[in-house]
C-alpha positions as CSV (number, residue, x, y, z in Angstrom):
1,X,121.4,121.9,85.0
2,X,121.4,118.4,86.2
3,X,124.9,118.0,86.8
4,X,124.6,120.7,89.6
5,X,123.4,118.2,92.2
6,X,122.1,120.4,95.2
7,X,123.0,118.9,98.6
8,X,120.1,120.7,100.3
9,X,117.8,118.8,98.2
10,X,119.5,115.3,99.3
11,X,119.5,116.1,102.9
12,X,115.8,117.0,102.7
13,X,114.9,113.9,100.9
14,X,117.0,111.3,102.8
15,X,115.5,112.5,106.2
16,X,112.1,111.3,104.8
17,X,113.0,107.9,103.3
18,X,114.9,106.0,105.9
19,X,113.5,102.5,106.5
20,X,113.5,100.6,109.8
21,X,113.9,96.8,110.8
22,X,111.9,94.4,112.7
23,X,112.6,92.3,115.6
24,X,112.4,88.7,115.9
25,X,113.5,85.8,113.8
26,X,111.0,83.0,112.6
27,X,112.9,79.8,111.0
28,X,109.5,78.5,109.2
29,X,109.2,76.2,111.7
30,X,106.3,77.7,113.9
31,X,103.4,75.8,114.8
32,X,100.4,77.5,113.0
33,X,99.8,76.0,109.7
34,X,98.6,77.4,106.8
35,X,95.6,76.1,105.1
36,X,96.7,73.0,103.1
37,X,100.1,72.8,104.7
38,X,101.4,69.9,105.8
39,X,104.3,69.9,108.6
40,X,105.6,66.4,106.7
41,X,105.6,68.0,103.2
42,X,109.0,66.9,101.6
43,X,111.0,69.4,99.3
44,X,111.0,66.5,96.7
45,X,107.3,66.1,96.7
46,X,106.7,69.9,96.1
47,X,106.2,72.2,92.9
48,X,106.3,75.6,92.7
49,X,105.8,77.6,89.5
50,X,106.4,81.6,89.5
51,X,104.0,83.4,87.1
52,X,106.2,86.7,85.9
53,X,104.5,89.8,84.1
54,X,106.5,89.0,80.9
55,X,108.8,86.5,79.7
56,X,112.2,87.4,77.8
57,X,112.9,90.6,79.1
58,X,116.1,91.1,81.4
59,X,114.0,91.6,84.6
60,X,112.2,88.6,84.7
61,X,115.2,86.7,83.0
62,X,117.0,87.3,86.2
63,X,114.1,86.6,88.7
64,X,114.2,83.0,86.5
65,X,117.6,82.7,87.8
66,X,116.7,82.9,91.1
67,X,113.7,80.6,90.7
68,X,116.2,77.9,89.3
69,X,118.6,78.5,92.2
70,X,116.3,78.3,94.7
71,X,114.9,75.0,93.1
72,X,118.5,73.5,93.0
73,X,119.4,74.3,96.6
74,X,116.1,73.1,98.1
75,X,115.3,70.1,95.9
76,X,112.0,71.5,95.2
77,X,110.6,71.4,91.4
78,X,110.6,75.1,90.4
79,X,110.0,76.9,87.3
80,X,109.0,79.9,86.1
81,X,106.0,80.8,83.4
82,X,104.8,84.1,81.5
83,X,103.3,85.6,78.4
84,X,105.0,87.2,75.5
85,X,103.2,90.5,76.5
86,X,102.0,92.2,79.5
87,X,98.3,91.4,79.1
88,X,96.4,90.2,82.0
89,X,94.5,87.9,80.3
90,X,97.2,85.8,79.1
91,X,98.4,85.4,82.8
92,X,94.9,84.4,84.0
93,X,95.1,81.7,81.5
94,X,98.5,80.5,82.5
95,X,97.2,80.5,86.0
96,X,94.6,78.6,85.3
97,X,96.1,75.8,83.2
98,X,98.5,75.6,86.5
99,X,95.4,75.0,88.7
100,X,94.4,72.2,86.6
101,X,98.2,70.9,87.3
102,X,98.0,71.4,91.4
103,X,101.1,72.4,91.9
104,X,102.1,73.0,95.7
105,X,102.2,76.9,95.1
106,X,101.9,79.4,92.5
107,X,103.7,82.8,92.8
108,X,103.2,85.6,91.0
109,X,104.1,89.1,89.7
110,X,100.7,90.3,88.4
111,X,100.2,92.9,85.8
112,X,96.8,93.4,87.4
113,X,96.1,92.2,90.6
114,X,92.2,92.7,90.2
115,X,92.2,90.8,87.3
116,X,94.2,87.8,88.4
117,X,92.2,87.5,91.8
118,X,89.3,85.5,90.6
119,X,91.6,82.9,89.5
120,X,94.1,83.0,92.4
121,X,90.5,82.4,94.4
122,X,90.4,79.1,92.5
123,X,94.2,77.7,93.1
124,X,93.3,78.5,96.8
125,X,90.0,76.5,96.9
126,X,92.2,73.5,95.6
127,X,94.5,74.0,98.6
128,X,97.6,75.7,96.4
129,X,99.3,78.1,98.5
130,X,99.6,81.5,96.7
131,X,102.1,84.3,97.2
132,X,102.2,87.6,95.0
133,X,105.2,90.2,94.4
134,X,104.4,93.6,93.4
135,X,100.9,93.6,94.2
136,X,99.9,95.4,97.6
137,X,96.1,94.8,98.7
138,X,95.9,91.7,95.8
139,X,93.2,89.2,97.1
140,X,93.1,85.4,97.2
141,X,96.8,85.5,98.2
142,X,98.1,84.0,101.3
143,X,101.1,86.3,101.3
144,X,102.3,89.1,99.3
145,X,105.8,90.1,99.6
146,X,107.1,93.3,98.6
147,X,110.8,94.3,98.4
148,X,110.3,97.5,100.5
149,X,107.7,99.9,101.3
150,X,106.8,101.0,97.7
151,X,105.8,104.9,99.2
152,X,109.2,105.2,100.5
153,X,110.8,104.1,97.5
154,X,108.7,106.6,95.0
155,X,109.9,109.2,97.3
156,X,113.6,108.1,96.9
157,X,113.2,108.5,93.4
158,X,111.4,111.9,93.3
159,X,114.3,113.1,95.9
160,X,117.2,112.3,93.6
161,X,115.0,113.4,90.4
162,X,114.2,116.9,92.2
163,X,117.8,117.0,93.1
164,X,118.9,116.5,89.9
165,X,116.6,118.9,88.4
166,X,117.5,121.8,91.0
167,X,113.9,121.8,91.9
168,X,112.4,123.2,88.8
169,X,111.1,122.4,85.6
170,X,108.5,120.0,83.7
171,X,108.8,116.2,84.2
172,X,106.8,113.2,83.1
173,X,106.3,109.7,84.7
174,X,106.2,106.3,82.8
175,X,104.6,103.3,84.0
176,X,104.5,99.6,82.7
177,X,100.9,99.7,82.6
178,X,98.0,101.8,84.5
179,X,97.0,98.5,86.3
180,X,100.5,97.8,87.4
181,X,99.6,98.4,91.2
182,X,103.6,99.3,92.4
183,X,104.4,101.3,89.6
184,X,101.4,103.5,90.1
185,X,102.2,103.2,94.0
186,X,105.8,104.6,93.3
187,X,104.6,107.4,90.8
188,X,101.8,108.1,93.2
189,X,104.2,108.7,96.2
190,X,106.9,110.4,93.9
191,X,104.5,113.3,92.7
192,X,102.9,113.7,96.0
193,X,106.6,114.1,97.2
194,X,107.2,116.7,94.6
195,X,104.2,118.8,95.2
196,X,105.1,119.0,99.0
197,X,109.2,119.2,98.8
198,X,109.4,120.7,94.8
199,X,106.8,123.2,94.6
200,X,108.5,124.7,91.4
201,X,108.7,121.1,89.4
202,X,105.5,120.5,87.1
203,X,104.1,116.9,86.0
204,X,102.8,118.0,82.7
205,X,101.2,114.5,81.9
206,X,99.2,111.7,83.3
207,X,101.3,108.9,84.0
208,X,102.3,107.3,80.5
209,X,102.1,103.4,79.8
210,X,105.4,101.9,78.2
211,X,103.9,98.1,78.5
212,X,107.3,97.4,79.9
213,X,108.7,97.5,76.0
214,X,111.9,99.6,75.4
215,X,110.7,100.4,71.9
216,X,107.2,101.6,73.1
217,X,109.1,103.8,75.9
218,X,111.3,105.2,73.0
219,X,108.5,106.4,70.8
220,X,106.6,107.8,73.6
221,X,109.5,109.8,74.9
222,X,110.0,111.2,71.2
223,X,106.4,112.5,71.4
224,X,106.9,113.8,74.7
225,X,110.1,115.7,73.7
226,X,108.0,116.9,70.7
227,X,105.2,118.0,72.8
228,X,107.1,119.7,75.6
229,X,110.5,120.8,74.2
230,X,111.3,122.5,77.7
231,X,110.9,119.4,79.8
232,X,113.6,118.7,82.1
233,X,113.0,115.4,83.8
234,X,111.6,111.6,83.1
235,X,111.0,109.3,85.6
236,X,110.6,105.4,84.7
237,X,109.1,102.6,86.4
238,X,109.0,99.3,84.3
239,X,112.7,97.7,83.8
240,X,112.7,98.8,80.0
241,X,111.5,102.3,80.5
242,X,114.7,104.4,81.0
243,X,116.6,102.7,78.4
244,X,113.9,103.7,75.7
245,X,113.5,107.2,77.1
246,X,117.6,107.5,77.3
247,X,117.6,106.5,73.7
248,X,114.9,109.4,72.8
249,X,116.9,112.0,74.8
250,X,120.1,111.2,73.6
251,X,119.1,111.3,70.0
252,X,117.5,114.9,70.7
253,X,121.0,115.9,72.0
254,X,119.5,116.6,75.8
255,X,121.2,114.2,77.5
256,X,123.2,116.9,79.5
257,X,119.9,119.1,80.0
258,X,117.3,116.6,80.9
259,X,117.6,114.2,83.9
260,X,116.6,110.6,83.5
261,X,115.8,108.1,86.3
262,X,113.8,105.0,87.3
263,X,113.6,101.8,87.9
264,X,116.1,99.4,86.0
265,X,118.8,96.9,86.5
266,X,122.1,97.4,85.4
267,X,122.1,95.0,82.6
268,X,119.3,96.8,81.0
269,X,120.6,100.3,81.7
270,X,124.3,99.9,81.5
271,X,124.8,101.1,77.7
272,X,123.1,104.6,79.1
273,X,124.5,104.8,82.3
274,X,127.9,104.9,80.6
275,X,126.8,107.5,78.3
276,X,125.0,109.8,80.5
277,X,121.6,109.1,79.3
278,X,120.7,107.7,82.2
279,X,121.5,109.4,85.5
280,X,120.4,107.0,88.1
281,X,118.5,103.9,88.4
282,X,116.6,102.2,91.5
283,X,116.0,98.7,91.7
284,X,116.1,95.5,93.8
285,X,117.5,92.1,92.9
286,X,114.5,90.0,91.2
287,X,116.6,86.8,91.7
288,X,116.1,87.2,95.0
289,X,112.6,88.3,95.1
290,X,111.9,85.5,93.1
291,X,113.7,83.5,95.8
292,X,111.7,85.4,98.6
293,X,108.7,84.4,97.0
294,X,109.4,80.7,96.8
295,X,110.6,80.4,100.4
296,X,107.3,82.0,101.7
297,X,105.7,79.4,99.8
298,X,108.1,76.4,101.4
299,X,107.6,77.8,105.0
300,X,103.9,78.2,104.5
301,X,104.0,74.5,102.8
302,X,105.7,72.9,105.9
303,X,103.4,74.3,108.5
304,X,105.1,77.4,109.4
305,X,104.0,80.9,109.4
306,X,105.0,84.6,108.2
307,X,105.0,87.0,110.7
308,X,106.7,90.8,111.1
309,X,110.7,89.8,112.1
310,X,110.6,86.6,109.5
311,X,113.8,86.1,108.5
312,X,114.0,84.2,105.1
313,X,117.8,83.6,105.1
314,X,117.8,85.6,101.9
315,X,119.7,89.2,101.6
316,X,117.1,92.3,101.7
317,X,114.6,89.6,103.5
318,X,116.1,88.8,106.7
319,X,113.7,90.5,108.9
320,X,110.2,91.4,107.4
321,X,107.8,94.3,108.5
322,X,104.2,93.9,108.3
323,X,102.8,96.6,106.4
324,X,100.2,98.7,108.5
325,X,96.7,98.2,107.1
326,X,97.3,94.7,105.8
327,X,96.9,91.4,107.1
328,X,99.0,89.5,104.6
329,X,101.3,92.1,103.2
330,X,105.1,92.0,104.2
331,X,108.0,94.2,103.4
332,X,111.7,93.5,102.7
333,X,114.4,96.0,103.0
334,X,115.8,95.1,99.6
335,X,116.0,98.5,97.5
336,X,119.1,99.8,95.9
337,X,120.0,102.8,93.8
338,X,122.8,103.2,91.6
339,X,125.0,105.7,89.2
340,X,127.0,104.7,86.5
341,X,130.2,104.2,88.6
342,X,128.2,102.0,91.5
343,X,126.3,100.1,88.9
344,X,129.2,98.1,87.9
345,X,129.3,96.2,90.8
346,X,126.5,94.2,90.3
347,X,126.7,91.5,87.7
348,X,123.0,91.4,86.5
């Protein structure tokens, strides 16, 4: 039963997910300029645009708050743009239009890192600084900033899901899209962790696409409940996954028997956290992630560099860690997990 948490499972999982900090601090005044950068650049002369996966949902509304706050604080002209669905083609078109406007920087949270690589190359060719988020390994960006180690994050979710399921039973994983790089990293790491640590659990479907749409997640969860009536767990990746899943689980009268966990933010998940339809959420503050992308762009635009230990002056991004195997991927330490009670402390 999901209400009986097994401390042994938690202890085993926690030992594998501890993150470590890094060393020295870089205030952005380092001497090695990025391509196209100028040490004389003034904030009032800069324009930076953040291209998000999808406009009009809680996650990216919150990121826009950070983008606006950063612009107000620094004097840089900042704004957020995005499509009305998670189509990579719409992101490409948005970035193409921005390249023609020649902003100082384009930061992007891509729906498909592979799909936007070519248009980002066009931006770099014009001297536009490019920064990505949720896009480990993306080509043609100066820096990719991740909120944390995505493999560790996936293991954290499975540690809690496995404990909730008492280490046994069937489960499924939802992702916003199969091209969503970080979503696939989270569920992949979680799946590997489950096979090693919870051998009596079984993933009964390949990752299921929700298109980051709550209604779609609801419909697909209903299909899963009909196909697998004994299912014991759901893991969501897009911010709208777990609310949609929880609605289906509650309508089926199985909220006490099925564990629902995954990435979301308190404002999107609060209704079902309160009712018990969602057991736990995992997240980072999208506003701070938006600010981190812009601060990296500002550092590069003013002739600085990003390196291990760089302090962006933003909570969760105070000592960046360079990801092994990549020249330009840096990690923060910004992950948060919350149940119904602890989620109340967050105002987003």
